[in-house]
Structures are given as C-alpha cells and as structure tokens.
RODO-2510 file (C-alpha; in nm, 4 decimals, decimal comma):
residues 250
     n   res          X          Y          Z
     1     x    -0,0274    -0,0021     0,0226
     2     x     0,1022     0,3470    -0,1002
     3     x     0,2125     0,5621     0,1988
     4     x     0,0429     0,8770     0,2490
     5     x     0,2869     1,1726     0,2126
     6     x     0,2709     1,4761     0,4601
     7     x     0,4265     1,7861     0,3878
     8     x     0,5081     2,0459     0,6643
     9     x     0,6049     2,3573     0,6603
    10     x     0,8354     2,4727     0,9550
    11     x     1,1188     2,2938     1,1516
    12     x     1,1009     2,4548     1,4647
    13     x     1,0232     2,2215     1,7545
    14     x     0,6166     2,1745     1,6779
    15     x     0,6764     2,0771     1,2984
    16     x     0,9966     1,8584     1,4336
    17     x     0,7801     1,7065     1,6899
    18     x     0,5115     1,6565     1,4103
    19     x     0,7508     1,4988     1,2002
    20     x     0,8872     1,2479     1,4508
    21     x     0,5242     1,1106     1,5406
    22     x     0,4192     1,0909     1,1937
    23     x     0,7282     0,9440     1,0357
    24     x     0,6750     0,6492     1,3442
    25     x     0,3167     0,6306     1,2583
    26     x     0,4044     0,5038     0,9059
    27     x     0,3742     0,8054     0,7078
    28     x     0,6352     0,9696     0,4483
    29     x     0,7100     1,2773     0,5593
    30     x     0,9036     1,6138     0,4186
    31     x     0,9950     1,9291     0,6394
    32     x     1,0761     2,2501     0,4561
    33     x     1,2049     2,5416     0,6506
    34     x     1,2701     2,8965     0,5322
    35     x     1,6051     2,9293     0,7563
    36     x     1,9065     2,8898     0,5661
    37     x     2,0126     2,6775     0,8608
    38     x     1,8330     2,5195     1,1862
    39     x     1,8339     2,7044     1,4933
    40     x     1,6207     2,7524     1,8175
    41     x     1,5614     3,0927     1,9197
    42     x     1,5121     3,1340     2,3507
    43     x     1,6383     2,9673     2,6370
    44     x     1,4113     2,7693     2,8477
    45     x     1,0580     2,5567     2,7685
    46     x     0,8344     2,3861     3,0610
    47     x     0,6726     2,0576     2,9487
    48     x     0,4012     1,9641     3,1675
    49     x     0,2495     1,6341     3,2157
    50     x     0,0227     1,6400     2,9198
    51     x     0,3304     1,6763     2,6983
    52     x     0,5476     1,4419     2,8580
    53     x     0,2464     1,1895     2,7809
    54     x     0,2341     1,3175     2,4250
    55     x     0,6283     1,2530     2,4174
    56     x     0,5778     0,9005     2,5402
    57     x     0,3601     0,8252     2,2539
    58     x     0,5869     0,8910     2,0293
    59     x     0,9231     0,7012     2,2164
    60     x     1,0609     1,0092     2,2644
    61     x     0,9821     1,0639     2,6473
    62     x     1,3368     0,9135     2,7872
    63     x     1,5394     1,1189     2,5515
    64     x     1,3795     1,4177     2,6645
    65     x     1,3817     1,3575     3,0488
    66     x     1,7484     1,3064     2,9994
    67     x     1,7905     1,7335     2,8788
    68     x     1,6195     1,8266     3,2318
    69     x     1,6926     1,7767     3,5922
    70     x     1,4384     1,5311     3,5763
    71     x     1,0320     1,6196     3,6814
    72     x     1,0141     1,8729     3,9619
    73     x     0,7437     2,0857     4,1596
    74     x     0,6575     2,3740     4,0540
    75     x     0,3918     2,6814     4,1707
    76     x     0,3497     3,0573     4,1826
    77     x     0,5145     3,3351     4,4610
    78     x     0,4318     3,6321     4,5700
    79     x     0,7184     3,9252     4,6036
    80     x     0,7743     3,8420     4,9785
    81     x     0,8712     3,5134     4,9093
    82     x     0,5114     3,3109     5,0315
    83     x     0,3262     3,0714     4,7984
    84     x     0,0405     3,1808     4,6329
    85     x     0,0036     2,8331     4,4609
    86     x     0,2635     2,5270     4,5019
    87     x     0,2102     2,1794     4,2925
    88     x     0,4550     1,9950     4,4401
    89     x     0,5621     1,6630     4,2040
    90     x     0,4153     1,4005     4,4197
    91     x     0,1054     1,5939     4,3930
    92     x     0,1127     1,6436     4,0240
    93     x     0,2346     1,2821     3,9655
    94     x    -0,0737     1,1524     4,1560
    95     x    -0,3011     1,4150     3,9783
    96     x    -0,2003     1,4007     3,5988
    97     x     0,0290     1,1421     3,5949
    98     x     0,3720     1,3463     3,5737
    99     x     0,5799     1,6044     3,7130
   100     x     0,6862     1,8801     3,5503
   101     x     1,0437     1,9447     3,3577
   102     x     1,1865     2,2730     3,1999
   103     x     1,4938     2,2210     2,8927
   104     x     1,6873     2,4375     2,6881
   105     x     1,5088     2,4825     2,3843
   106     x     1,7931     2,4445     2,1401
   107     x     1,8893     2,1499     2,2925
   108     x     1,5293     1,9730     2,2822
   109     x     1,5283     2,0812     1,9172
   110     x     1,8393     1,9144     1,8238
   111     x     1,7507     1,5894     1,9496
   112     x     1,4379     1,6090     1,7686
   113     x     1,5618     1,6787     1,4293
   114     x     1,8494     1,4398     1,5354
   115     x     1,5330     1,1418     1,5017
   116     x     1,4685     1,2488     1,1725
   117     x     1,6446     1,1724     0,8041
   118     x     1,8456     1,4539     0,7137
   119     x     1,7136     1,3963     0,3667
   120     x     1,3951     1,4911     0,4588
   121     x     1,4539     1,8385     0,6087
   122     x     1,4863     2,1130     0,3305
   123     x     1,6435     2,4303     0,4265
   124     x     1,6307     2,7566     0,2873
   125     x     1,2444     2,6686     0,1049
   126     x     1,0150     2,9135     0,1772
   127     x     0,6513     2,8335     0,1068
   128     x     0,4228     3,1096    -0,0705
   129     x     0,0912     2,9161    -0,0593
   130     x    -0,0909     2,6041    -0,1546
   131     x    -0,3869     2,5100    -0,3284
   132     x    -0,6607     2,1859    -0,2381
   133     x    -0,8336     1,9672    -0,4890
   134     x    -0,9556     1,6303    -0,5502
   135     x    -0,8109     1,4879    -0,1969
   136     x    -0,4735     1,6349    -0,2632
   137     x    -0,3057     1,9531    -0,1727
   138     x    -0,0494     2,1373    -0,3835
   139     x     0,2532     2,3301    -0,2011
   140     x     0,4119     2,6240    -0,3463
   141     x     0,7457     2,7532    -0,2915
   142     x     0,9355     3,1216    -0,3746
   143     x     1,2151     2,9140    -0,6269
   144     x     0,8993     2,7849    -0,8118
   145     x     0,8967     2,4579    -0,7173
   146     x     0,5583     2,2561    -0,6314
   147     x     0,5218     1,9736    -0,4098
   148     x     0,1993     1,7427    -0,4257
   149     x     0,1233     1,5631    -0,0920
   150     x    -0,2120     1,3840     0,0824
   151     x    -0,1337     1,6369     0,4124
   152     x     0,0067     2,0186     0,4568
   153     x     0,0795     2,0778     0,8123
   154     x     0,1776     2,4652     0,8914
   155     x     0,4021     2,4929     1,1679
   156     x     0,5822     2,8293     1,0636
   157     x     0,5057     3,0711     1,3072
   158     x     0,3126     3,3471     1,3707
   159     x     0,3378     3,4301     1,0329
   160     x     0,2287     3,1541     0,8977
   161     x     0,1634     3,0932     0,5663
   162     x    -0,0263     2,8365     0,5820
   163     x    -0,2884     2,9965     0,8272
   164     x    -0,2905     3,2756     0,6255
   165     x    -0,4113     3,0589     0,3609
   166     x    -0,6883     2,8723     0,5540
   167     x    -0,8373     3,1941     0,7152
   168     x    -0,8387     3,5839     0,7020
   169     x    -0,4970     3,7363     0,7538
   170     x    -0,4321     3,9034     1,0755
   171     x    -0,1769     4,1619     1,2305
   172     x     0,0194     4,0986     1,5103
   173     x    -0,0257     4,3510     1,8134
   174     x     0,2449     4,4093     2,1040
   175     x     0,0099     4,2998     2,4164
   176     x     0,1874     4,5609     2,6527
   177     x     0,4728     4,3801     2,8382
   178     x     0,7896     4,2392     2,7295
   179     x     1,0197     3,9546     2,8136
   180     x     1,3556     3,8411     2,8763
   181     x     1,5311     3,4781     2,9129
   182     x     1,8175     3,3035     2,9951
   183     x     2,0293     3,0126     3,1330
   184     x     2,2884     3,0231     3,3702
   185     x     2,6416     2,8652     3,2917
   186     x     2,6821     2,5505     3,4608
   187     x     2,7686     2,5933     3,8446
   188     x     2,8034     2,9525     3,8469
   189     x     2,4847     3,0189     4,0897
   190     x     2,3267     2,8389     4,3778
   191     x     2,0867     2,5505     4,2458
   192     x     1,7113     2,5292     4,3115
   193     x     1,5341     2,1934     4,3370
   194     x     1,1958     2,3325     4,2037
   195     x     1,0734     2,5809     3,9978
   196     x     0,8808     2,8958     4,0608
   197     x     0,7067     3,2246     3,9269
   198     x     0,7349     3,5060     4,1419
   199     x     0,4337     3,7609     4,0694
   200     x     0,4610     4,1117     4,1587
   201     x     0,2918     4,4704     4,0471
   202     x     0,4209     4,5201     3,6579
   203     x     0,6151     4,2357     3,6242
   204     x     0,7342     3,8739     3,6924
   205     x     1,0404     3,6486     3,7314
   206     x     1,0357     3,2716     3,7158
   207     x     1,3389     2,9874     3,7634
   208     x     1,2862     2,6380     3,6694
   209     x     1,5789     2,4136     3,7355
   210     x     1,7484     2,2137     3,4161
   211     x     2,0095     1,9747     3,3436
   212     x     2,4082     2,0467     3,3737
   213     x     2,3339     2,2137     3,7046
   214     x     2,2084     2,5205     3,5108
   215     x     1,8813     2,7530     3,5675
   216     x     1,6490     2,8994     3,3208
   217     x     1,5319     3,2239     3,4174
   218     x     1,2628     3,4370     3,2671
   219     x     1,1614     3,7835     3,3603
   220     x     0,8937     3,9916     3,2136
   221     x     0,7769     4,3994     3,2832
   222     x     0,5174     4,5991     3,1895
   223     x     0,6102     4,8625     2,8734
   224     x     0,4600     5,0822     2,6355
   225     x     0,6060     5,0002     2,3086
   226     x     0,7853     5,3175     2,3118
   227     x     0,9606     5,2063     2,6625
   228     x     1,0495     4,8695     2,5186
   229     x     1,1962     5,0280     2,2734
   230     x     1,4150     5,2166     2,4374
   231     x     1,4979     4,9273     2,7348
   232     x     1,6089     4,6957     2,4395
   233     x     1,8191     4,9753     2,2304
   234     x     1,9903     5,0038     2,6002
   235     x     2,0339     4,6697     2,7118
   236     x     2,1459     4,5294     2,3561
   237     x     1,9812     4,2532     2,4832
   238     x     1,9530     3,9751     2,1730
   239     x     1,6752     3,7651     2,4028
   240     x     1,4323     4,0224     2,4258
   241     x     1,0897     3,9321     2,2926
   242     x     0,7272     4,0373     2,2551
   243     x     0,5943     3,7614     2,4451
   244     x     0,2507     3,9395     2,4698
   245     x     0,2373     3,9221     2,0928
   246     x    -0,1314     3,7906     1,9858
   247     x    -0,3340     3,7613     1,6427
   248     x    -0,5759     4,0471     1,6040
   249     x    -0,9100     3,9873     1,5647
   250     x    -1,0006     3,9827     1,1174
***
C-alpha cells in the first residue's frame, strides 16, 4: 500500500515533533524550513504532564527527560516569597500522571531533528501558498518548486503562510509587556530544586532547574512599546521578545 505523504512547513520544535510522530506512524514526511540553517531562538521551555505523555506516545520521553533535571514541582510566589500556589512533584504525578520539567530549547530542538532523516529536511524553502483539489494539496515555494501531498501541516510560526491561506490574515499586536530569558552557566549560581514564578505589580520573574547544573530564568515587565524600544536598545539584549504578541481579530 502506498504511504500517505505529509508536507510540514516549518522545522521548529512543533514541526520536528510532528514529523517524528508521523514518521513513526508510517507516513512519508517532508519538512520545509525557510531559514538557511536550523537553530532555535530562546532559552528554556517548560513541559507539563500532558506534553510528557505525548512524548511517551511517540517514543521520545526518556530522551527528553535526559535533557532536564528530572520532573520537579513548581508554583507561584508573592514578592515576599509566600506561596500563592504550590504543586509538589508527587501531587502532579498523582493527579496528572507526571511532573514538570524544563529543558533548553536548542537542546530539545536538536534532539528532535536528530531523530529525522536528514534527507527529509529541506532548508531555505520559503512556502508562498497552496491549493487543495481532489483530496490532494499542492504546495508552492518562492523558487518556483511545487510539491504535491496528501496532508499539509503549518508549523511556520506567528506569521504562518499556511494559516493565512486557511483564514483571513491577521496582524500582530504588542500586548504591553516585554520578556527577557536566559540560562545560567553550569554551577555558576546556587541551584533550585523546584520551579517557581514570582508575581509582582507590573512584572514577574521565574526560575526553573534544568540539566547540567543550570537554571533557566525569565522575567517580564509591563512596558509601552516606546519604553520597550528604549530598554531593548539600551541593554542590547538579543533575547528580548514580545511574548505578549498575539493575533488581532480579522
């Protein structure tokens, strides 16, 4: 029987995970990424019990766990340190079947991509649109190439060409807060044994333990767009991002 063919636009964490899952189910999968090389922007990503169960389904759980400090508890604190909400590891495991882990985004991305056939990942391929007809989809690229497939999956981020082709285009809006993220060098600071978010007026700060005796940290502050531009320029921070960016209604 002929394999179903899936084309995935975007080879970030979402696209690579989807490719691992579909390849494992027996589909012929091709990924197309517009960047000329693969890299993952950012510092850390937290994975909860539902994500861990999904990774177990596709055979990736143990490998992903090896990138973390192991399942830990987490919660939310007030500025004075008092817990507003605390979820110990054993409570999460009894309720949801798993704890919480934090991993470095680049390491997670690299692990997922390493599970794929290198010949299935096409770089420098910018999707410009697609057409559906008779149960098939024709995908177009800016170099003039066209690829036919049974399934098209859009994993191409907030400015998704695939999503725009399925619904009305929507502009991005700054939502009023700016985020900084980072990872400490190994053994450079006292380690924490559980994750925590501290919430205060106009901002918050979080710490999550990860592998290699490191801590993933993130902070955000409520800023106008103008203040954000001044702050970003002054700090020359390459990890500043508009984490409050969202789509506006059509």
